VOPAGU-2260 file (C-alpha; in pm, 1 decimal, decimal comma):
REM VOPAGU-2260
SITE   aa  ch    i         X         Y         Z
SITE  MET   A    0     526,2   -9575,4  -12136,8
SITE  PRO   A    1     818,0   -9358,5  -12021,8
SITE  ARG   A    2     952,8   -9096,4  -12255,0
SITE  GLN   A    3    1259,8   -9210,3  -12448,0
SITE  HIS   A    4    1581,3   -9034,3  -12346,9
SITE  ARG   A    5    1947,8   -9063,0  -12434,2
SITE  ASN   A    6    2013,0   -9296,1  -12142,7
SITE  GLN   A    7    2229,1   -9530,2  -12347,4
SITE  ILE   A    8    2522,1   -9430,8  -12566,9
SITE  THR   A    9    2567,6   -9603,7  -12902,3
SITE  ARG   A   10    2813,7   -9882,0  -12830,7
SITE  ARG   A   11    3145,8   -9873,1  -13012,0
SITE  PRO   A   12    3496,0  -10000,8  -12933,9
SITE  MET   A   13    3598,3   -9817,0  -12619,1
SITE  ILE   A   14    3915,0   -9614,6  -12576,1
SITE  ARG   A   15    4049,9   -9723,0  -12239,4
SITE  HIS   A   16    4097,6   -9378,0  -12088,2
SITE  LYS   A   17    4318,3   -9373,0  -11780,8
SITE  ILE   A   18    4065,1   -9142,3  -11620,2
SITE  TYR   A   19    3855,6   -9455,4  -11562,7
SITE  ASP   A   20    4082,5   -9555,8  -11273,9
SITE  ARG   A   21    4038,0   -9212,2  -11119,8
SITE  LEU   A   22    3660,7   -9249,0  -11146,7
SITE  LEU   A   23    3686,4   -9581,7  -10968,6
SITE  ASN   A   24    3904,0   -9428,1  -10697,4
SITE  TRP   A   25    3646,6   -9151,8  -10646,2
SITE  LYS   A   26    3365,8   -9407,8  -10612,3
SITE  ASN   A   27    3557,5   -9614,7  -10357,6
SITE  THR   A   28    3693,4   -9327,5  -10147,4
SITE  ALA   A   29    3425,1   -9055,5  -10160,3
SITE  LYS   A   30    3145,8   -9309,2  -10094,9
SITE  GLY   A   31    2872,0   -9064,2  -10180,8
SITE  THR   A   32    3013,3   -8764,4   -9989,9
SITE  LYS   A   33    3127,6   -8581,5  -10303,7
SITE  ALA   A   34    2986,6   -8539,4  -10652,2
SITE  LEU   A   35    3239,7   -8549,5  -10935,9
SITE  LEU   A   36    3259,4   -8274,0  -11198,5
SITE  ILE   A   37    3445,0   -8380,9  -11513,3
SITE  GLU   A   38    3565,9   -8085,4  -11718,4
SITE  GLY   A   39    3717,7   -8097,0  -12063,1
SITE  ALA   A   40    3700,7   -7969,6  -12417,1
SITE  ARG   A   41    3418,7   -8086,6  -12637,8
SITE  GLN   A   42    3439,3   -8429,7  -12798,0
SITE  VAL   A   43    3712,1   -8570,4  -12568,0
SITE  GLY   A   44    3485,6   -8858,0  -12465,4
SITE  LYS   A   45    3348,7   -8741,7  -12129,5
SITE  THR   A   46    2995,7   -8873,9  -12175,9
SITE  THR   A   47    3098,5   -9203,6  -12333,4
SITE  THR   A   48    3353,8   -9276,5  -12062,3
SITE  VAL   A   49    3124,9   -9186,9  -11773,5
SITE  THR   A   50    2835,9   -9388,8  -11917,2
SITE  GLU   A   51    3058,2   -9693,9  -11961,3
SITE  PHE   A   52    3179,8   -9647,7  -11604,3
SITE  ALA   A   53    2819,6   -9635,0  -11482,8
SITE  ARG   A   54    2726,8   -9946,6  -11679,0
SITE  ARG   A   55    3015,7  -10147,4  -11536,3
SITE  GLU   A   56    3036,7  -10024,2  -11178,7
SITE  TYR   A   57    2673,1   -9962,5  -11075,7
SITE  ARG   A   58    2355,6  -10165,7  -11058,6
SITE  SER   A   59    2169,7   -9894,5  -11250,7
SITE  HIS   A   60    2223,6   -9542,5  -11377,3
SITE  ILE   A   61    2036,8   -9247,8  -11526,2
SITE  LEU   A   62    2189,8   -9002,3  -11771,5
SITE  VAL   A   63    2015,8   -8663,6  -11767,8
SITE  ASP   A   64    2124,2   -8483,3  -12084,4
SITE  PHE   A   65    2058,6   -8113,4  -12033,4
SITE  ASN   A   66    2093,1   -8050,9  -12406,2
SITE  CYS   A   67    1754,2   -8219,9  -12455,1
SITE  ALA   A   68    1599,4   -8272,1  -12109,9
SITE  SER   A   69    1219,6   -8239,9  -12094,9
SITE  ARG   A   70    1036,3   -7953,2  -11926,0
SITE  LYS   A   71     922,4   -8196,8  -11660,5
SITE  ILE   A   72    1284,0   -8275,2  -11567,4
SITE  LEU   A   73    1390,7   -7909,3  -11569,5
SITE  SER   A   74    1096,2   -7809,4  -11353,2
SITE  LEU   A   75    1214,3   -8048,4  -11081,2
SITE  TYR   A   76    1472,3   -7789,5  -10982,2
SITE  ASP   A   77    1204,6   -7526,0  -10915,1
SITE  GLY   A   78    1100,6   -7629,2  -10568,3
SITE  GLY   A   79    1126,7   -8004,7  -10627,3
SITE  LEU   A   80    1431,0   -8029,2  -10404,2
SITE  ASN   A   81    1209,6   -7971,7  -10103,0
SITE  ASN   A   82    1092,3   -8331,9  -10135,6
SITE  LEU   A   83    1369,1   -8555,2  -10266,2
SITE  ASP   A   84    1149,8   -8864,4  -10249,4
SITE  ILE   A   85     932,0   -8711,7  -10520,9
SITE  PHE   A   86    1238,7   -8578,9  -10707,4
SITE  PHE   A   87    1395,6   -8924,3  -10740,9
SITE  GLN   A   88    1060,8   -9087,9  -10808,5
SITE  ILE   A   89     999,2   -8862,0  -11108,6
SITE  LEU   A   90    1353,8   -8919,9  -11237,6
SITE  SER   A   91    1305,0   -9295,3  -11209,3
SITE  LEU   A   92     968,8   -9293,0  -11386,4
SITE  GLU   A   93    1070,3   -9046,2  -11656,9
SITE  TYR   A   94    1379,0   -9246,6  -11751,9
SITE  GLY   A   95    1229,3   -9589,1  -11689,7
SITE  THR   A   96    1510,8   -9689,8  -11456,6
SITE  CYS   A   97    1493,8   -9826,2  -11102,5
SITE  LEU   A   98    1725,1   -9652,5  -10856,4
SITE  HIS   A   99    1892,8   -9853,5  -10581,0
SITE  ARG   A  100    2027,2   -9694,2  -10263,7
SITE  ARG   A  101    2410,8   -9666,9  -10282,8
SITE  GLU   A  102    2411,1   -9877,8  -10599,2
SITE  SER   A  103    2297,5   -9623,9  -10858,3
SITE  LEU   A  104    2467,3   -9334,5  -11036,4
SITE  ILE   A  105    2294,3   -9024,5  -11172,1
SITE  ILE   A  106    2483,4   -8839,0  -11446,9
SITE  PHE   A  107    2416,4   -8472,5  -11522,0
SITE  ASP   A  108    2547,4   -8442,6  -11878,9
SITE  GLY   A  109    2608,9   -8099,3  -12030,3
SITE  VAL   A  110    2557,3   -7938,9  -11689,2
SITE  GLN   A  111    2677,3   -7604,5  -11827,4
SITE  LYS   A  112    2343,6   -7582,7  -12008,6
SITE  PHE   A  113    2151,1   -7590,0  -11680,0
SITE  PRO   A  114    2356,8   -7447,9  -11388,7
SITE  GLN   A  115    2068,2   -7504,3  -11142,7
SITE  ALA   A  116    2144,2   -7876,6  -11156,6
SITE  ARG   A  117    2500,0   -7808,1  -11046,6
SITE  GLU   A  118    2379,3   -7595,5  -10756,1
SITE  ALA   A  119    2138,1   -7874,1  -10653,6
SITE  VAL   A  120    2430,3   -8114,0  -10604,2
SITE  LYS   A  121    2474,3   -7976,4  -10250,9
SITE  TYR   A  122    2137,3   -8116,3  -10144,7
SITE  LEU   A  123    2149,2   -8431,7  -10353,9
SITE  VAL   A  124    2485,4   -8535,7  -10210,3
SITE  ALA   A  125    2374,4   -8455,1   -9856,3
SITE  ASP   A  126    2077,4   -8688,0   -9906,8
SITE  GLY   A  127    2328,4   -8970,3   -9954,7
SITE  ARG   A  128    2118,8   -9216,3  -10152,6
SITE  TYR   A  129    2303,9   -9212,8  -10484,6
SITE  ASP   A  130    2628,9   -9105,8  -10649,8
SITE  PHE   A  131    2643,1   -8809,6  -10888,8
SITE  ILE   A  132    2874,5   -8719,1  -11178,7
SITE  GLU   A  133    2850,9   -8396,0  -11376,8
SITE  THR   A  134    3009,3   -8345,5  -11718,1
SITE  GLY   A  135    3049,9   -8039,5  -11931,7
SITE  SER   A  136    3266,2   -7818,6  -12147,6
SITE  GLN   A  137    3514,7   -7657,7  -11908,8
SITE  ILE   A  138    3489,4   -7299,7  -12025,8
SITE  SER   A  139    3109,9   -7307,8  -12044,3
SITE  ILE   A  140    3096,3   -7444,6  -11690,1
SITE  ARG   A  141    3309,0   -7155,1  -11566,7
SITE  GLU   A  142    3106,2   -6892,2  -11748,7
SITE  ASN   A  143    2764,1   -7010,9  -11631,7
SITE  VAL   A  144    2810,3   -6974,8  -11256,5
SITE  ASP   A  145    2689,9   -6619,9  -11186,5
SITE  PRO   A  146    2333,0   -6715,7  -11083,6
SITE  ILE   A  147    2432,3   -7013,4  -10864,8
SITE  THR   A  148    2624,0   -7104,5  -10552,3
SITE  ILE   A  149    2910,4   -7343,2  -10633,2
SITE  PRO   A  150    2865,6   -7655,0  -10417,9
SITE  SER   A  151    3152,7   -7747,3  -10187,2
SITE  GLU   A  152    3038,1   -8109,3  -10221,3
SITE  GLU   A  153    3194,4   -8121,6  -10567,8
SITE  ARG   A  154    3530,9   -8263,1  -10672,1
SITE  LYS   A  155    3678,7   -8160,9  -11009,4
SITE  LEU   A  156    3857,9   -8379,0  -11259,5
SITE  LYS   A  157    4001,0   -8273,5  -11595,4
SITE  MET   A  158    3977,0   -8497,8  -11899,0
SITE  HIS   A  159    4226,2   -8459,3  -12183,9
SITE  PRO   A  160    4234,1   -8612,6  -12533,0
SITE  ALA   A  161    4360,8   -8970,8  -12542,9
SITE  ASP   A  162    4735,4   -8981,8  -12481,1
SITE  PHE   A  163    4991,5   -9200,5  -12658,9
SITE  GLU   A  164    4948,4   -9487,3  -12412,1
SITE  GLU   A  165    4572,5   -9486,5  -12469,4
SITE  PHE   A  166    4637,8   -9472,3  -12844,6
SITE  LEU   A  167    4859,1   -9783,1  -12824,4
SITE  LEU   A  168    4599,0   -9969,8  -12619,5
SITE  PHE   A  169    4319,4   -9876,6  -12859,9
SITE  MET   A  170    4524,9   -9981,2  -13162,7
SITE  GLY   A  171    4614,7  -10317,7  -13006,3
SITE  HIS   A  172    4979,2  -10261,4  -12909,9
SITE  ASP   A  173    4945,0  -10334,2  -12538,4
SITE  ALA   A  174    5262,0  -10543,6  -12510,0
SITE  LEU   A  175    5487,1  -10255,7  -12615,9
SITE  ILE   A  176    5402,9  -10036,4  -12319,0
SITE  GLU   A  177    5556,5  -10238,3  -12037,0
SITE  HIS   A  178    5861,4  -10327,4  -12245,9
SITE  ILE   A  179    5931,3   -9958,8  -12313,1
SITE  ARG   A  180    5893,9   -9879,8  -11943,5
SITE  GLU   A  181    6130,9  -10158,6  -11845,3
SITE  CYS   A  182    6391,0  -10033,2  -12092,8
SITE  PHE   A  183    6361,6   -9679,8  -11958,9
SITE  GLN   A  184    6396,1   -9790,8  -11596,0
SITE  GLN   A  185    6713,7   -9977,4  -11688,1
SITE  ARG   A  186    6830,7   -9686,3  -11906,0
SITE  GLN   A  187    6855,0   -9922,9  -12201,0
SITE  PRO   A  188    6762,8   -9823,3  -12557,4
SITE  LEU   A  189    6511,5  -10031,7  -12746,0
SITE  GLU   A  190    6637,5  -10268,3  -13012,8
SITE  GLN   A  191    6674,4  -10039,0  -13314,5
SITE  SER   A  192    6409,7  -10199,5  -13535,0
SITE  LEU   A  193    6160,4  -10185,5  -13246,0
SITE  HIS   A  194    6253,9   -9822,8  -13180,9
SITE  MET   A  195    6175,4   -9740,8  -13543,5
SITE  ARG   A  196    5844,9   -9922,8  -13517,5
SITE  VAL   A  197    5740,1   -9727,8  -13206,3
SITE  MET   A  198    5848,5   -9399,2  -13364,5
SITE  HIS   A  199    5628,1   -9490,4  -13661,5
SITE  LEU   A  200    5337,3   -9540,2  -13421,0
SITE  PHE   A  201    5413,6   -9206,5  -13254,6
SITE  SER   A  202    5403,6   -9040,5  -13595,4
SITE  GLU   A  203    5062,0   -9194,6  -13651,2
SITE  TYR   A  204    4951,0   -9053,5  -13317,7
SITE  ILE   A  205    5077,3   -8705,8  -13411,2
SITE  LEU   A  206    4864,8   -8707,1  -13725,7
SITE  VAL   A  207    4550,7   -8869,1  -13584,9
SITE  GLY   A  208    4556,3   -8712,0  -13239,0
SITE  GLY   A  209    4358,1   -8820,3  -12936,2
SITE  MET   A  210    4000,1   -8718,2  -13006,4
SITE  PRO   A  211    3785,0   -9034,4  -12979,3
SITE  GLY   A  212    3590,1   -8970,3  -13299,2
SITE  ALA   A  213    3906,9   -8939,1  -13505,9
SITE  LEU   A  214    4071,2   -9240,5  -13339,3
SITE  THR   A  215    3767,4   -9459,5  -13396,4
SITE  ALA   A  216    3739,7   -9354,8  -13761,8
SITE  TYR   A  217    4110,8   -9423,7  -13810,8
SITE  ARG   A  218    4097,7   -9772,8  -13663,9
SITE  ASN   A  219    3767,8   -9872,7  -13823,8
SITE  SER   A  220    3888,7   -9760,9  -14168,8
SITE  GLY   A  221    4204,0   -9970,3  -14156,1
SITE  ARG   A  222    4434,1   -9681,1  -14059,9
SITE  ASP   A  223    4307,4   -9435,5  -14322,6
SITE  PHE   A  224    4429,2   -9084,2  -14234,1
SITE  LEU   A  225    4162,6   -8921,2  -14450,2
SITE  ALA   A  226    3886,4   -9094,3  -14252,0
SITE  ALA   A  227    4030,5   -8939,8  -13936,3
SITE  GLU   A  228    4063,4   -8604,5  -14113,7
SITE  ALA   A  229    3690,1   -8590,9  -14186,6
SITE  GLU   A  230    3614,4   -8638,8  -13817,0
SITE  LYS   A  231    3870,9   -8380,7  -13712,2
SITE  ARG   A  232    3729,0   -8120,7  -13950,0
SITE  ASP   A  233    3389,8   -8170,4  -13785,9
SITE  ILE   A  234    3548,2   -8127,4  -13441,7
SITE  LEU   A  235    3731,3   -7811,7  -13551,6
SITE  ASN   A  236    3402,9   -7667,0  -13675,0
SITE  GLN   A  237    3252,4   -7735,8  -13332,0
SITE  CYS   A  238    3554,6   -7574,3  -13162,6
SITE  GLN   A  239    3516,6   -7264,6  -13376,6
SITE  GLU   A  240    3145,5   -7252,6  -13297,8
SITE  GLU   A  241    3225,9   -7266,6  -12925,5
SITE  ILE   A  242    3471,0   -6978,0  -12970,8
SITE  ARG   A  243    3199,8   -6776,5  -13144,2
SITE  GLN   A  244    2984,2   -6828,7  -12834,6
SITE  ALA   A  245    3250,8   -6676,6  -12609,8
SITE  PRO   A  246    3174,0   -6333,4  -12459,0
SITE  ARG   A  247    3126,6   -6086,2  -12742,5
SITE  ARG   A  248    3390,2   -5851,0  -12607,4
SITE  TYR   A  249    3665,1   -6088,7  -12719,1
SITE  SER   A  250    3522,7   -6379,7  -12920,5
SITE  ALA   A  251    3652,5   -6236,3  -13250,7
SITE  ARG   A  252    4003,2   -6195,7  -13107,9
SITE  ALA   A  253    3998,6   -6549,8  -12966,1
SITE  ALA   A  254    3897,3   -6678,5  -13309,7
SITE  GLY   A  255    4185,0   -6485,7  -13467,9
SITE  ILE   A  256    4439,7   -6639,1  -13232,2
SITE  PHE   A  257    4297,3   -6989,0  -13285,4
SITE  ARG   A  258    4314,0   -6963,0  -13665,4
SITE  ASN   A  259    4676,0   -6845,2  -13651,5
SITE  ILE   A  260    4815,9   -7113,9  -13419,7
SITE  PRO   A  261    4981,3   -7306,6  -13708,3
SITE  GLY   A  262    5152,4   -6984,9  -13815,4
SITE  TYR   A  263    5281,5   -6907,9  -13467,4
SITE  LEU   A  264    5418,0   -7258,3  -13414,3
SITE  SER   A  265    5585,8   -7278,0  -13755,1
SITE  ALA   A  266    5788,3   -6963,3  -13678,3
SITE  ARG   A  267    6130,4   -6992,5  -13519,4
SITE  GLU   A  268    6037,2   -6859,2  -13175,6
SITE  LYS   A  269    5681,1   -7001,6  -13183,6
SITE  LYS   A  270    5546,9   -6713,4  -12975,2
SITE  VAL   A  271    5208,3   -6552,0  -13031,8
SITE  VAL   A  272    5267,1   -6257,6  -13264,5
SITE  LEU   A  273    4960,6   -6036,1  -13265,2
SITE  SER   A  274    5052,3   -5855,3  -13587,4
SITE  ARG   A  275    4949,5   -6174,4  -13769,5
SITE  ILE   A  276    4593,0   -6096,6  -13658,8
SITE  LYS   A  277    4592,0   -5718,5  -13679,9
SITE  ALA   A  278    4860,2   -5456,9  -13737,5
SITE  CYS   A  279    4962,0   -5267,3  -13422,6
SITE  ALA   A  280    4755,6   -5499,6  -13203,4
SITE  GLU   A  281    4822,6   -5454,8  -12830,6
SITE  PHE   A  282    4875,4   -5752,1  -12603,1
SITE  ASP   A  283    4647,4   -5614,6  -12329,3
SITE  ARG   A  284    4350,1   -5640,1  -12565,8
SITE  TYR   A  285    4434,1   -6000,6  -12650,4
SITE  SER   A  286    4527,2   -6137,2  -12308,0
SITE  ASP   A  287    4170,6   -6226,2  -12205,8
SITE  PRO   A  288    4086,1   -6415,0  -12528,4
SITE  LEU   A  289    4424,2   -6590,1  -12518,5
SITE  PHE   A  290    4374,5   -6711,0  -12163,5
SITE  TRP   A  291    4012,3   -6801,4  -12247,2
SITE  LEU   A  292    4149,8   -7046,1  -12503,5
SITE  GLY   A  293    4366,0   -7197,4  -12231,9
SITE  ASP   A  294    4078,6   -7224,1  -11985,7
SITE  SER   A  295    3865,4   -7390,8  -12252,0
SITE  MET   A  296    4129,6   -7666,0  -12289,0
SITE  LEU   A  297    4121,5   -7603,9  -12663,8
SITE  CYS   A  298    4478,8   -7481,5  -12622,4
SITE  ASN   A  299    4774,4   -7527,8  -12389,0
SITE  ILE   A  300    4929,7   -7193,1  -12297,5
SITE  CYS   A  301    5305,5   -7177,2  -12234,0
SITE  TYR   A  302    5440,6   -6870,3  -12051,5
SITE  LYS   A  303    5787,4   -6723,3  -12071,4
SITE  CYS   A  304    5983,5   -6742,9  -11745,7
SITE  ASP   A  305    6220,1   -6445,6  -11724,1
SITE  ASP   A  306    6433,8   -6581,4  -11440,0
SITE  PRO   A  307    6396,5   -6956,0  -11374,8
SITE  SER   A  308    6625,8   -6939,2  -11070,7
SITE  LYS   A  309    6356,7   -6746,2  -10880,3
SITE  GLY   A  310    6077,0   -6992,1  -10952,2
SITE  PHE   A  311    5841,2   -7013,5  -11246,2
SITE  ALA   A  312    5534,1   -6834,6  -11112,3
SITE  LEU   A  313    5740,0   -6552,9  -10955,8
SITE  SER   A  314    5897,8   -6457,3  -11288,9
SITE  LYS   A  315    5615,5   -6550,6  -11527,1
SITE  ASN   A  316    5593,5   -6310,2  -11821,4
SITE  GLU   A  317    5231,0   -6308,5  -11937,4
SITE  SER   A  318    5307,4   -6082,6  -12233,0
SITE  ALA   A  319    5530,8   -6345,7  -12398,2
SITE  VAL   A  320    5342,2   -6669,9  -12454,2
SITE  LYS   A  321    5320,5   -6969,5  -12683,9
SITE  CYS   A  322    4984,4   -7117,3  -12771,1
SITE  TYR   A  323    4978,2   -7490,8  -12844,9
SITE  MET   A  324    4671,4   -7680,0  -12960,3
SITE  GLY   A  325    4514,3   -7905,4  -12698,9
SITE  ASP   A  326    4519,1   -8192,0  -12950,4
SITE  THR   A  327    4801,7   -8232,3  -13201,0
SITE  GLY   A  328    4582,6   -8416,0  -13450,9
SITE  LEU   A  329    4355,8   -8111,9  -13468,3
SITE  LEU   A  330    4661,9   -7891,9  -13526,2
SITE  ALA   A  331    4763,6   -8111,4  -13819,8
SITE  THR   A  332    4419,0   -8068,4  -13973,1
SITE  LEU   A  333    4406,5   -7694,2  -13904,6
SITE  ALA   A  334    4752,1   -7647,6  -14058,5
SITE  ALA   A  335    4646,7   -7806,1  -14387,9
SITE  ALA   A  336    4287,1   -7684,6  -14392,3
SITE  GLY   A  337    4120,8   -7691,9  -14733,5
SITE  ASN   A  338    4420,2   -7838,5  -14913,2
SITE  GLU   A  339    4405,1   -8214,2  -14967,4
SITE  ALA   A  340    4734,2   -8220,3  -15156,5
SITE  ALA   A  341    4908,4   -8048,5  -14865,0
SITE  ARG   A  342    4753,4   -8295,9  -14623,7
SITE  GLN   A  343    4871,3   -8596,2  -14824,2
SITE  LYS   A  344    5220,4   -8448,3  -14850,1
SITE  MET   A  345    5226,5   -8388,9  -14473,3
SITE  PHE   A  346    5115,4   -8747,2  -14404,6
SITE  SER   A  347    5391,4   -8880,7  -14628,2
SITE  ARG   A  348    5670,0   -8662,0  -14488,7
SITE  ILE   A  349    5589,8   -8733,1  -14125,3
SITE  MET   A  350    5545,9   -9107,5  -14171,0
SITE  ASP   A  351    5877,5   -9117,9  -14360,9
SITE  GLY   A  352    6050,4   -8930,0  -14079,2
SITE  ARG   A  353    6125,6   -8630,4  -14301,6
SITE  LEU   A  354    6018,1   -8345,1  -14074,9
SITE  SER   A  355    6048,0   -7996,4  -14219,1
SITE  LEU   A  356    6021,4   -7685,0  -14000,0
SITE  ASP   A  357    5643,8   -7673,7  -14053,4
SITE  GLN   A  358    5596,9   -8036,7  -13955,8
SITE  GLY   A  359    5834,3   -7991,5  -13661,3
SITE  MET   A  360    5566,7   -7774,3  -13501,1
SITE  LEU   A  361    5349,0   -8086,2  -13471,3
SITE  TYR   A  362    5629,1   -8266,2  -13291,0
SITE  GLU   A  363    5672,0   -7986,3  -13034,6
SITE  ASN   A  364    5296,1   -7949,3  -12994,8
SITE  ALA   A  365    5275,3   -8321,2  -12914,3
SITE  ILE   A  366    5535,3   -8277,5  -12639,1
SITE  ALA   A  367    5339,0   -7984,1  -12495,8
SITE  GLN   A  368    5027,5   -8201,2  -12501,7
SITE  ILE   A  369    5206,4   -8484,5  -12319,6
SITE  LEU   A  370    5339,8   -8252,7  -12048,6
SITE  SER   A  371    5001,8   -8084,2  -12000,3
SITE  ALA   A  372    4826,4   -8420,3  -11964,0
SITE  LYS   A  373    5082,5   -8510,4  -11696,7
SITE  GLY   A  374    4972,5   -8201,6  -11502,7
SITE  ALA   A  375    5260,3   -7966,0  -11585,6
SITE  GLN   A  376    5207,9   -7591,2  -11619,7
SITE  LEU   A  377    5406,9   -7498,3  -11931,6
SITE  TYR   A  378    5694,9   -7248,7  -11920,2
SITE  PHE   A  379    5977,6   -7167,4  -12163,5
SITE  PHE   A  380    6295,1   -6958,3  -12152,0
SITE  THR   A  381    6489,6   -6754,9  -12406,6
SITE  ARG   A  382    6791,9   -6526,2  -12377,8
SITE  TYR   A  383    6863,0   -6259,6  -12636,7
SITE  SER   A  384    7223,8   -6192,1  -12729,9
SITE  THR   A  385    7286,1   -5829,4  -12828,1
SITE  GLU   A  386    7619,3   -5935,2  -12971,1
SITE  LYS   A  387    7469,9   -6200,1  -13200,1
SITE  HIS   A  388    7140,3   -6011,2  -13258,1
SITE  ARG   A  389    6941,0   -6326,3  -13189,1
SITE  ASN   A  390    6851,8   -6565,0  -12909,1
SITE  ASP   A  391    7150,7   -6768,6  -12798,8
SITE  ILE   A  392    6942,4   -6975,3  -12553,7
SITE  ASP   A  393    6608,0   -7131,1  -12648,0
SITE  ILE   A  394    6465,5   -7377,9  -12399,4
SITE  ALA   A  395    6132,9   -7521,0  -12512,4
SITE  PHE   A  396    6003,0   -7617,1  -12168,0
SITE  LEU   A  397    6100,8   -7582,3  -11803,6
SITE  LEU   A  398    6003,9   -7841,4  -11546,0
SITE  PRO   A  399    6051,6   -7843,7  -11168,7
SITE  GLY   A  400    6344,2   -8067,0  -11081,2
SITE  GLY   A  401    6359,4   -8054,7  -10704,0
SITE  CYS   A  402    6110,8   -8051,0  -10417,7
SITE  ALA   A  403    5895,8   -7794,0  -10239,9
SITE  THR   A  404    6177,7   -7694,2  -10002,7
SITE  ASP   A  405    6460,9   -7713,2  -10256,5
SITE  PHE   A  406    6351,9   -7563,5  -10587,8
SITE  ARG   A  407    6539,4   -7676,0  -10898,2
SITE  VAL   A  408    6472,7   -7620,6  -11266,5
SITE  ARG   A  409    6501,5   -7885,6  -11534,9
SITE  PRO   A  410    6542,9   -7766,3  -11895,6
SITE  VAL   A  411    6367,6   -7967,4  -12165,6
SITE  GLU   A  412    6475,6   -7929,1  -12525,3
SITE  ILE   A  413    6284,2   -8058,9  -12827,0
SITE  ARG   A  414    6470,9   -8171,5  -13138,1
SITE  SER   A  415    6268,5   -8298,7  -13432,6
SITE  SER   A  416    6571,3   -8384,0  -13650,2
SITE  ARG   A  417    6836,0   -8649,0  -13587,5
SITE  ASN   A  418    7125,3   -8401,5  -13605,6
SITE  TYR   A  419    7129,8   -8110,1  -13363,6
SITE  SER   A  420    7340,3   -7901,8  -13128,0
SITE  THR   A  421    7313,1   -7890,5  -12748,5
SITE  LEU   A  422    7477,7   -7549,6  -12715,9
SITE  SER   A  423    7154,9   -7388,3  -12593,2
SITE  VAL   A  424    7114,5   -7638,7  -12309,1
SITE  GLY   A  425    7482,7   -7599,1  -12217,7
SITE  ARG   A  426    7451,4   -7221,4  -12195,5
SITE  PHE   A  427    7138,8   -7253,9  -11983,6
SITE  MET   A  428    7313,5   -7491,9  -11744,1
SITE  GLU   A  429    7603,0   -7249,5  -11715,0
SITE  GLN   A  430    7386,6   -6944,0  -11649,8
SITE  PHE   A  431    7168,0   -7119,5  -11390,6
SITE  ARG   A  432    7419,7   -7373,2  -11263,6
SITE  ARG   A  433    7308,3   -7328,1  -10899,6
SITE  LYS   A  434    6949,0   -7420,8  -10979,0
SITE  ALA   A  435    6953,5   -7620,7  -11305,1
SITE  VAL   A  436    6955,9   -8001,8  -11290,7
SITE  ARG   A  437    6927,3   -8307,7  -11517,3
SITE  PRO   A  438    6877,4   -8164,8  -11868,6
SITE  LEU   A  439    6631,6   -8360,2  -12082,6
SITE  ILE   A  440    6639,9   -8370,8  -12461,3
SITE  ILE   A  441    6348,3   -8521,5  -12654,6
SITE  HIS   A  442    6465,7   -8639,3  -12996,7
SITE  PRO   A  443    6375,3   -8896,6  -13265,4
SITE  LYS   A  444    6676,7   -9114,9  -13184,3
SITE  ASN   A  445    6704,2   -9391,4  -12927,7
SITE  LEU   A  446    6769,0   -9344,9  -12555,7
SITE  GLU   A  447    7113,7   -9220,0  -12462,7
SITE  GLU   A  448    7253,6   -9086,0  -12134,6
SITE  SER   A  449    7590,0   -8913,4  -12129,2
SITE  GLY   A  450    7755,6   -8608,5  -11976,2
SITE  GLY   A  451    7468,0   -8563,7  -11731,9
SITE  VAL   A  452    7218,4   -8520,0  -12018,6
SITE  LEU   A  453    6934,4   -8766,3  -12074,7
SITE  ARG   A  454    6822,6   -8800,8  -12436,1
SITE  ILE   A  455    6503,8   -8996,4  -12497,8
SITE  PRO   A  456    6256,7   -9048,5  -12782,4
SITE  PRO   A  457    5913,7   -8887,9  -12738,8
SITE  TYR   A  458    5736,7   -9215,5  -12669,9
SITE  MET   A  459    5939,9   -9256,9  -12349,9
SITE  LEU   A  460    5830,4   -8913,9  -12229,3
SITE  ALA   A  461    5472,0   -9019,9  -12297,4
SITE  LEU   A  462    5490,1   -9361,6  -12130,6
SITE  CYS   A  463    5743,3   -9316,3  -11849,4
SITE  ASP   A  464    5791,4   -9109,6  -11536,8
SITE  VAL   A  465    6096,3   -8907,1  -11638,9
């Protein structure tokens, strides 16, 4: 009898990740000429999604989990590639699965644990018999490449936590999505009671986040936030363990930054302030661990742009950064760690729409998460007024607003309360009037467009092409 392996994932209600369509596009266009490497933070659902894709789209599949693969499987990569007939025969027998030419998928799960399998992709793809997908934690994949040659026959795809659209689909609110998009296209606000209902759902999403384990616990428990919290605490423990496994020269500093993210984001300027970790800390010693957190996809790094009129990358200031959590639900749990009363109070305030400064950090973090999932590199802008002894311009995010041959900058402001001033956006538009276009304000109120400024609720940013 063949040895039992983790070739089947425990079935549970599936989150319909939009990455599924990209997997399907890869299958239909690459046609076996490229393997697919799916990178992402731990627990975002890479293995579950890929296995479901294999079950639906292929006649058969094998999942090789390098966290627990047998010695026999590992030894295949020591000379076994010289005879691929034997290689595939052993895989088939060991996993008890028949392989069919051009109708089977082989998944290398946790490929960061065994880089030789990634290097072997070059020869396996060239053979042309089957399709191959690799999955792994992004930062671990990057760090375990010294002994191997990276195959050119590999296409990369990033997987993020479930976004708000995927949350709505999973929670059974499919019909809302197209209606919201139609309203946005027509620049029409939602009917007010429906707007309030969708904002309530967005508040749920802020607290639960997009990690599949937390989402599943939340839905299966009848929308119990504490059930999701238990899952998120487990995920945070795994994140912190991964940070401890970072290179020793900066793992402690990366852990210090990670622990202090709620403190940074609850401050007025939201920038990383190293004195919270250690007095007189120097940025040069913390740049590598900070950017490691970004590469790991545990965090979304936002850089200051000193002069947006020159282009973002050309005036990027790497010594002034904001560090957002990759998943807002995890930020909510980290912010109230070890204090159940604080967690319950936070749940109540956010669901009632009473956002204090501390809870406003969750709102801005959610916007950063949305923009990152849409593929944006995050930048912000501030201008200090010597006369006022404070910043007189604070722009949360900058987005490109033109085209490759005609660069423009689009300021994005985040307002978590219903009453606010637009003076900062106005000053920005005045200073950069030759390059600035179409200001965007994300606020809790309904859609409104006036004076050249578009104001939309956060769910429209999440669901629409703005």
